[in-house]
VMD Tcl script that builds the backbone (N, CA, C; Angstrom):
set m [mol new atoms 285]
animate dup $m
set s [atomselect $m all]
$s set {name element resname resid chain x y z} {
  {N N UNK 1 A 25.538 13.242 33.474}
  {CA C UNK 1 A 24.667 12.536 32.560}
  {C C UNK 1 A 25.408 11.402 31.861}
  {N N UNK 2 A 26.681 11.616 31.506}
  {CA C UNK 2 A 27.430 10.540 30.885}
  {C C UNK 2 A 27.468 10.612 29.372}
  {N N UNK 3 A 26.611 11.439 28.769}
  {CA C UNK 3 A 26.618 11.557 27.312}
  {C C UNK 3 A 26.216 12.968 26.899}
  {N N UNK 4 A 26.731 13.340 25.741}
  {CA C UNK 4 A 26.418 14.659 25.196}
  {C C UNK 4 A 26.101 14.527 23.712}
  {N N UNK 5 A 25.156 15.336 23.263}
  {CA C UNK 5 A 24.873 15.453 21.841}
  {C C UNK 5 A 25.843 16.501 21.299}
  {N N UNK 6 A 26.587 16.127 20.272}
  {CA C UNK 6 A 27.577 17.007 19.673}
  {C C UNK 6 A 27.205 17.224 18.204}
  {N N UNK 7 A 27.234 18.465 17.775}
  {CA C UNK 7 A 26.964 18.758 16.369}
  {C C UNK 7 A 28.218 18.473 15.553}
  {N N UNK 8 A 28.069 17.650 14.529}
  {CA C UNK 8 A 29.172 17.289 13.638}
  {C C UNK 8 A 29.370 18.385 12.592}
  {N N UNK 9 A 30.538 18.437 11.957}
  {CA C UNK 9 A 30.776 19.426 10.907}
  {C C UNK 9 A 29.784 19.344 9.739}
  {N N UNK 10 A 29.213 18.149 9.493}
  {CA C UNK 10 A 28.266 17.987 8.380}
  {C C UNK 10 A 26.837 18.377 8.753}
  {N N UNK 11 A 26.632 18.893 9.974}
  {CA C UNK 11 A 25.310 19.336 10.405}
  {C C UNK 11 A 24.504 18.267 11.126}
  {N N UNK 12 A 24.939 17.028 11.074}
  {CA C UNK 12 A 24.269 15.958 11.814}
  {C C UNK 12 A 24.865 15.912 13.215}
  {N N UNK 13 A 24.459 14.916 13.998}
  {CA C UNK 13 A 24.862 14.867 15.403}
  {C C UNK 13 A 25.494 13.525 15.737}
  {N N UNK 14 A 26.398 13.571 16.703}
  {CA C UNK 14 A 26.942 12.354 17.270}
  {C C UNK 14 A 26.730 12.402 18.774}
  {N N UNK 15 A 26.846 11.257 19.405}
  {CA C UNK 15 A 26.714 11.161 20.857}
  {C C UNK 15 A 28.081 10.799 21.423}
  {N N UNK 16 A 28.584 11.668 22.283}
  {CA C UNK 16 A 29.846 11.414 22.969}
  {C C UNK 16 A 29.543 10.876 24.359}
  {N N UNK 17 A 30.155 9.751 24.704}
  {CA C UNK 17 A 29.977 9.138 26.024}
  {C C UNK 17 A 31.190 9.433 26.882}
  {N N UNK 18 A 30.968 10.066 28.023}
  {CA C UNK 18 A 32.070 10.314 28.956}
  {C C UNK 18 A 32.407 9.055 29.753}
  {N N UNK 19 A 31.574 8.037 29.630}
  {CA C UNK 19 A 31.851 6.763 30.315}
  {C C UNK 19 A 32.952 6.011 29.574}
  {N N UNK 20 A 32.847 5.974 28.237}
  {CA C UNK 20 A 33.867 5.293 27.436}
  {C C UNK 20 A 34.805 6.279 26.755}
  {N N UNK 21 A 34.553 7.575 26.947}
  {CA C UNK 21 A 35.354 8.642 26.341}
  {C C UNK 21 A 35.503 8.480 24.835}
  {N N UNK 22 A 34.365 8.216 24.191}
  {CA C UNK 22 A 34.366 8.068 22.742}
  {C C UNK 22 A 32.958 8.316 22.209}
  {N N UNK 23 A 32.851 8.334 20.890}
  {CA C UNK 23 A 31.554 8.509 20.239}
  {C C UNK 23 A 30.859 7.157 20.175}
  {N N UNK 24 A 29.614 7.125 20.610}
  {CA C UNK 24 A 28.845 5.882 20.600}
  {C C UNK 24 A 27.844 5.826 19.443}
  {N N UNK 25 A 27.450 6.975 18.904}
  {CA C UNK 25 A 26.563 7.058 17.745}
  {C C UNK 25 A 27.019 8.240 16.904}
  {N N UNK 26 A 26.865 8.138 15.609}
  {CA C UNK 26 A 27.225 9.261 14.745}
  {C C UNK 26 A 26.287 9.352 13.552}
  {N N UNK 27 A 26.351 10.492 12.849}
  {CA C UNK 27 A 25.492 10.791 11.694}
  {C C UNK 27 A 24.013 10.669 12.042}
  {N N UNK 28 A 23.637 11.181 13.191}
  {CA C UNK 28 A 22.250 11.080 13.642}
  {C C UNK 28 A 21.495 12.381 13.379}
  {N N UNK 29 A 20.219 12.216 13.064}
  {CA C UNK 29 A 19.301 13.344 12.997}
  {C C UNK 29 A 18.646 13.462 14.379}
  {N N UNK 30 A 17.957 14.553 14.613}
  {CA C UNK 30 A 17.278 14.758 15.901}
  {C C UNK 30 A 16.357 13.589 16.232}
  {N N UNK 31 A 15.554 13.157 15.257}
  {CA C UNK 31 A 14.596 12.072 15.515}
  {C C UNK 31 A 15.304 10.755 15.826}
  {N N UNK 32 A 16.481 10.532 15.223}
  {CA C UNK 32 A 17.250 9.318 15.535}
  {C C UNK 32 A 17.648 9.291 17.011}
  {N N UNK 33 A 18.080 10.445 17.511}
  {CA C UNK 33 A 18.480 10.546 18.920}
  {C C UNK 33 A 17.270 10.320 19.815}
  {N N UNK 34 A 16.162 10.957 19.478}
  {CA C UNK 34 A 14.928 10.769 20.262}
  {C C UNK 34 A 14.541 9.308 20.285}
  {N N UNK 35 A 14.549 8.664 19.121}
  {CA C UNK 35 A 14.169 7.243 19.040}
  {C C UNK 35 A 15.086 6.372 19.897}
  {N N UNK 36 A 16.377 6.639 19.848}
  {CA C UNK 36 A 17.338 5.858 20.631}
  {C C UNK 36 A 17.101 6.036 22.128}
  {N N UNK 37 A 16.916 7.282 22.554}
  {CA C UNK 37 A 16.717 7.542 23.976}
  {C C UNK 37 A 15.372 7.030 24.465}
  {N N UNK 38 A 14.357 7.096 23.623}
  {CA C UNK 38 A 13.053 6.541 23.996}
  {C C UNK 38 A 13.174 5.031 24.189}
  {N N UNK 39 A 13.884 4.367 23.293}
  {CA C UNK 39 A 14.058 2.917 23.409}
  {C C UNK 39 A 14.809 2.561 24.688}
  {N N UNK 40 A 15.847 3.326 25.033}
  {CA C UNK 40 A 16.579 3.083 26.284}
  {C C UNK 40 A 15.664 3.269 27.491}
  {N N UNK 41 A 14.876 4.333 27.478}
  {CA C UNK 41 A 13.954 4.595 28.592}
  {C C UNK 41 A 12.897 3.511 28.676}
  {N N UNK 42 A 12.414 3.063 27.525}
  {CA C UNK 42 A 11.402 1.995 27.494}
  {C C UNK 42 A 11.941 0.727 28.164}
  {N N UNK 43 A 13.188 0.385 27.863}
  {CA C UNK 43 A 13.793 -0.811 28.472}
  {C C UNK 43 A 13.910 -0.652 29.987}
  {N N UNK 44 A 14.306 0.539 30.442}
  {CA C UNK 44 A 14.404 0.796 31.881}
  {C C UNK 44 A 13.036 0.658 32.550}
  {N N UNK 45 A 12.012 1.208 31.920}
  {CA C UNK 45 A 10.652 1.140 32.467}
  {C C UNK 45 A 10.171 -0.305 32.502}
  {N N UNK 46 A 10.389 -1.050 31.408}
  {CA C UNK 46 A 9.983 -2.456 31.368}
  {C C UNK 46 A 10.636 -3.246 32.496}
  {N N UNK 47 A 11.927 -3.022 32.710}
  {CA C UNK 47 A 12.640 -3.731 33.780}
  {C C UNK 47 A 12.086 -3.364 35.151}
  {N N UNK 48 A 11.782 -2.081 35.364}
  {CA C UNK 48 A 11.255 -1.637 36.653}
  {C C UNK 48 A 9.876 -2.244 36.915}
  {N N UNK 49 A 9.009 -2.246 35.896}
  {CA C UNK 49 A 7.669 -2.821 36.058}
  {C C UNK 49 A 7.766 -4.313 36.367}
  {N N UNK 50 A 8.625 -5.025 35.658}
  {CA C UNK 50 A 8.808 -6.463 35.908}
  {C C UNK 50 A 9.304 -6.711 37.334}
  {N N UNK 51 A 10.212 -5.870 37.784}
  {CA C UNK 51 A 10.748 -5.999 39.137}
  {C C UNK 51 A 9.647 -5.780 40.182}
  {N N UNK 52 A 8.836 -4.745 40.006}
  {CA C UNK 52 A 7.753 -4.453 40.953}
  {C C UNK 52 A 6.745 -5.591 40.982}
  {N N UNK 53 A 6.332 -6.068 39.805}
  {CA C UNK 53 A 5.346 -7.150 39.743}
  {C C UNK 53 A 5.906 -8.424 40.370}
  {N N UNK 54 A 7.168 -8.705 40.114}
  {CA C UNK 54 A 7.798 -9.886 40.716}
  {C C UNK 54 A 7.787 -9.789 42.243}
  {N N UNK 55 A 8.127 -8.620 42.762}
  {CA C UNK 55 A 8.128 -8.432 44.217}
  {C C UNK 55 A 6.722 -8.567 44.791}
  {N N UNK 56 A 5.743 -8.002 44.111}
  {CA C UNK 56 A 4.356 -8.141 44.586}
  {C C UNK 56 A 3.935 -9.602 44.602}
  {N N UNK 57 A 4.275 -10.338 43.543}
  {CA C UNK 57 A 3.909 -11.758 43.470}
  {C C UNK 57 A 4.620 -12.599 44.514}
  {N N UNK 58 A 5.760 -12.129 44.994}
  {CA C UNK 58 A 6.504 -12.838 46.042}
  {C C UNK 58 A 6.087 -12.390 47.442}
  {N N UNK 59 A 5.119 -11.490 47.516}
  {CA C UNK 59 A 4.651 -11.007 48.811}
  {C C UNK 59 A 5.534 -9.938 49.425}
  {N N UNK 60 A 6.448 -9.394 48.638}
  {CA C UNK 60 A 7.338 -8.343 49.141}
  {C C UNK 60 A 6.657 -6.981 49.021}
  {N N UNK 61 A 7.309 -5.962 49.536}
  {CA C UNK 61 A 6.769 -4.604 49.513}
  {C C UNK 61 A 7.663 -3.714 48.647}
  {N N UNK 62 A 7.363 -3.628 47.341}
  {CA C UNK 62 A 8.222 -2.845 46.451}
  {C C UNK 62 A 8.245 -1.354 46.755}
  {N N UNK 63 A 7.223 -0.874 47.457}
  {CA C UNK 63 A 7.178 0.548 47.826}
  {C C UNK 63 A 7.459 0.725 49.323}
  {N N UNK 64 A 8.125 -0.282 49.884}
  {CA C UNK 64 A 8.505 -0.284 51.299}
  {C C UNK 64 A 7.281 -0.037 52.179}
  {N N UNK 65 A 7.360 0.896 53.112}
  {CA C UNK 65 A 6.242 1.124 54.029}
  {C C UNK 65 A 5.037 1.738 53.331}
  {N N UNK 66 A 5.204 2.201 52.105}
  {CA C UNK 66 A 4.098 2.834 51.383}
  {C C UNK 66 A 3.321 1.846 50.517}
  {N N UNK 67 A 3.756 0.586 50.462}
  {CA C UNK 67 A 3.061 -0.430 49.673}
  {C C UNK 67 A 1.690 -0.672 50.288}
  {N N UNK 68 A 0.653 -0.587 49.451}
  {CA C UNK 68 A -0.715 -0.791 49.929}
  {C C UNK 68 A -1.326 -2.032 49.281}
  {N N UNK 69 A -2.231 -2.655 49.998}
  {CA C UNK 69 A -2.980 -3.778 49.450}
  {C C UNK 69 A -4.211 -3.238 48.726}
  {N N UNK 70 A -4.875 -4.106 48.015}
  {CA C UNK 70 A -6.115 -3.736 47.318}
  {C C UNK 70 A -7.137 -3.184 48.306}
  {N N UNK 71 A -7.321 -3.885 49.407}
  {CA C UNK 71 A -8.314 -3.442 50.398}
  {C C UNK 71 A -7.920 -2.103 51.028}
  {N N UNK 72 A -6.636 -1.872 51.204}
  {CA C UNK 72 A -6.192 -0.585 51.757}
  {C C UNK 72 A -6.481 0.573 50.803}
  {N N UNK 73 A -6.296 0.361 49.509}
  {CA C UNK 73 A -6.603 1.458 48.581}
  {C C UNK 73 A -8.101 1.680 48.475}
  {N N UNK 74 A -8.875 0.593 48.585}
  {CA C UNK 74 A -10.339 0.728 48.584}
  {C C UNK 74 A -10.777 1.563 49.783}
  {N N UNK 75 A -10.183 1.300 50.933}
  {CA C UNK 75 A -10.514 2.068 52.141}
  {C C UNK 75 A -10.141 3.538 51.977}
  {N N UNK 76 A -8.976 3.807 51.409}
  {CA C UNK 76 A -8.547 5.190 51.163}
  {C C UNK 76 A -9.519 5.898 50.234}
  {N N UNK 77 A -9.910 5.233 49.167}
  {CA C UNK 77 A -10.862 5.821 48.213}
  {C C UNK 77 A -12.194 6.096 48.901}
  {N N UNK 78 A -12.633 5.170 49.754}
  {CA C UNK 78 A -13.894 5.350 50.479}
  {C C UNK 78 A -13.831 6.575 51.380}
  {N N UNK 79 A -12.701 6.719 52.094}
  {CA C UNK 79 A -12.548 7.851 53.008}
  {C C UNK 79 A -12.523 9.191 52.270}
  {N N UNK 80 A -11.924 9.202 51.101}
  {CA C UNK 80 A -11.764 10.459 50.368}
  {C C UNK 80 A -12.933 10.741 49.425}
  {N N UNK 81 A -13.418 9.712 48.739}
  {CA C UNK 81 A -14.420 9.920 47.694}
  {C C UNK 81 A -15.811 9.361 48.017}
  {N N UNK 82 A -15.884 8.532 49.042}
  {CA C UNK 82 A -17.173 8.008 49.451}
  {C C UNK 82 A -17.488 6.617 48.914}
  {N N UNK 83 A -18.528 6.039 49.503}
  {CA C UNK 83 A -18.923 4.661 49.196}
  {C C UNK 83 A -19.398 4.502 47.755}
  {N N UNK 84 A -20.004 5.532 47.205}
  {CA C UNK 84 A -20.503 5.456 45.824}
  {C C UNK 84 A -19.345 5.224 44.846}
  {N N UNK 85 A -18.249 5.917 45.063}
  {CA C UNK 85 A -17.068 5.748 44.205}
  {C C UNK 85 A -16.470 4.351 44.382}
  {N N UNK 86 A -16.438 3.853 45.607}
  {CA C UNK 86 A -15.929 2.507 45.863}
  {C C UNK 86 A -16.782 1.480 45.142}
  {N N UNK 87 A -18.081 1.661 45.199}
  {CA C UNK 87 A -18.995 0.727 44.528}
  {C C UNK 87 A -18.718 0.710 43.026}
  {N N UNK 88 A -18.514 1.879 42.440}
  {CA C UNK 88 A -18.237 1.984 41.015}
  {C C UNK 88 A -16.915 1.291 40.667}
  {N N UNK 89 A -15.909 1.500 41.503}
  {CA C UNK 89 A -14.595 0.890 41.259}
  {C C UNK 89 A -14.659 -0.624 41.421}
  {N N UNK 90 A -15.295 -1.076 42.496}
  {CA C UNK 90 A -15.411 -2.526 42.713}
  {C C UNK 90 A -16.138 -3.196 41.551}
  {N N UNK 91 A -17.176 -2.558 41.042}
  {CA C UNK 91 A -17.926 -3.118 39.927}
  {C C UNK 91 A -17.031 -3.212 38.686}
  {N N UNK 92 A -16.235 -2.172 38.443}
  {CA C UNK 92 A -15.348 -2.175 37.281}
  {C C UNK 92 A -14.244 -3.231 37.394}
  {N N UNK 93 A -13.719 -3.415 38.592}
  {CA C UNK 93 A -12.603 -4.354 38.775}
  {C C UNK 93 A -13.075 -5.779 39.051}
  {N N UNK 94 A -14.061 -5.899 39.900}
  {CA C UNK 94 A -14.472 -7.222 40.361}
  {C C UNK 94 A -15.633 -7.806 39.570}
  {N N UNK 95 A -16.263 -6.967 38.787}
  {CA C UNK 95 A -17.366 -7.452 37.954}
  {C C UNK 95 A -18.710 -7.402 38.591}
}
mol reanalyze $m
mol bondsrecalc $m
mol representation Tube
mol addrep $m
């Protein structure tokens, strides 16, 4: 994982990083750690979404052989759920 939550003598927590072999955060409460990790995860997710959208806009296949077009997903929905569901979806998306 690269990091550990360590309980400090004062009852609060610090984060030890095995990457830098030192404490990266100290005097943290549980919610502080949650907030920090949520923010890190949010940044990772934002970067991944931007990367996928960029690849789609460039005509690339971000999901490799599993990348589907709009028409391909419409066909899949039709096969599984029927034409009525496709009509409802098309109306919601296409107006």
